[in-house]
N, C-alpha and C positions, 0 to 999 in steps of 0.2 A: 456425298461429297465430303462431309465432315470427317467421316471415318478414314477416307483415303489421305486427307490432309494430315490427320493426327498420326497415321502410320508413317508417312513420309517424314514428318517433322521429327518423330521419335528416332527414325533411322539416321537422319542427318545429324540430329543432336547427339546421339550416342557416338557417331564417328568423330564429330568435332570435339566432343568431350575427351575421347580417347587420345586424339592427337595433342590436345592441350596438356593432358597429363604427361604424355611422352616428352614433349618439349620442355615442360617444367622440370621433370626428373633429370633429363639430360643437362639442361642449363644449370640446375643446382649442383650436380656432380662435377661439372667442369669448373664452376666457380669455387666450390668447396676445396677441390684439390689445388687449384691455382692459389687460393688464399693460404693454404697450408704451406705450399712452396714459397710464397712470398714472405710469410712470417719467418720461416726457418732460414732461407738463403739470402734474402734481400734486407730484411729489417733486423734480423738476429734478435728477435724478441725472446726474453727469458721469463716473462711473466706467465704464470700457469693459467690464469682465468681465460684468456682468449682461446687457448688450446682446449680447455674444458668445455667452453661453449661450442667450439667447432665439433668436438666429439659428440656432445649430446644432440646437436642438430643433425649431424650425419647419421647417427644411429636412429634418430627419429625419422629421417627420410627412408632409411632401410626398412623400418617397420611400416611406413606408409606404402612402400612398394609391395611389401609382403601382403598387406591387407587389400591391395588393389591389383590382383593378379591380371586383370584385363589390360593393364598398361604395359605389360611385357610383350615383346615381339616373339611370337611363337610360329614355328613352321607348321603349316597346315598340311595334313595328309590328304591326298587326293583319292 
């Protein structure tokens, strides 16, 4: 019985973890691009530091996605 529970728990946990990663990546991208739009077109900010921070966090997210290939949506061949 313990082995079946552990197998099912691992299966559910991996699927849940995958969807949390996908939601996190999507939400981050939406907010990052909204923030950039807001800074340029609504606030007209000319300070360079917020843009630099935006750049480094966005590039960091890109490397996070590259390191976690399981979070991408892939077409499965039948």
